[in-house]
N, C-alpha and C positions, 0 to 999 in steps of 0.2 A: 389559477396557474401559479406554481411555485417557482421562484427564481433563486438560484443558489450559485455562489462563486465556486468555480472549479479550476483545477490545474490538470491539463492533459499532458501526459508524458509518453513520447513515442520512442521506439528503439533507435539507436544511432544510425542504423542503415536506412531509416525512413520508411521501412515496411510497417504496415498497419498491425501485423501480428505482434502481440506483446504490448500494444498500447494500453496504458492504464489511466484512469481518471480519479483524481483525489478531491475531496472536499477541502476548500482552502481554510476554513475556520478550524476544523477538527484535525486535518491532516490525514484522515482515514480514506482508504481506497473505497470508491463506490463500486460495489460488486453487482453482478447480474447484468452487465451491459452487453447487449447482443449486436448493437449497431450505433455508429456515431455519424451524424450528418452535420456539415458546416456549410450553410448556404453562402453564396457569394457576398462579399463585402468590399468596401472601398476604404482607403486610408482615412482614419478618423472615426469610422463607424464602430459601434460596439459589435463584438462578434457574438453571434447566437449559435450555440451548439444544440442540436437535438439529439438526446441520448435515448435510445430505445432500450428499455429495461425489461427483464422478464415480468416485472410487476406493472409496467406501464411506460409512459413517455414523459420526460421532463424537458422544458425549454430553459436554457441557462444563459445568462448574460455575463460577459466578462470583458476585461481589458486586454487588448492584443499585445503580445510580445513576439517580435520577429527575431529569429536566430538563423545564422548561417555559419558554415564551417570556416574557421580562420584559415586562410591560405598558407600561413606559416606553420601552424601547429595541427590543423585538422580538427581542432576542438570547437564545439558550438559556442558562438558568442552572440549576445543580444545586439540588435541593430537599432540605431537611433534614427538614421535616415538612409535613403538610397539616392544616389545621383546617377542618372542615365547618361549615355554617351552624348545625347543632344543637349545636355546641361540641365534638364528638368530634375528637380529634387523633390522627393516625397519625405516629409518628416513624420515620425511616429511618436 
């Protein structure tokens, strides 16, 4: 099994059409992807993406980055933690 660090970039509207996956080391786009599966994970867990390629399937481990739209600007910003209304906080 080959593990490779990747960066997945989705369109600003959140639609899956136009999603691209890049190799972190080389910066090159990984071509030939026909499906992406991201199994359920919890805070602190590594994220495993399963990429289905025309040539086969890879399982890739990466570090999570959570982004949300800034309410003031509408631009995506990375999130360090989330605090819920009941006071519970999840750190990333």
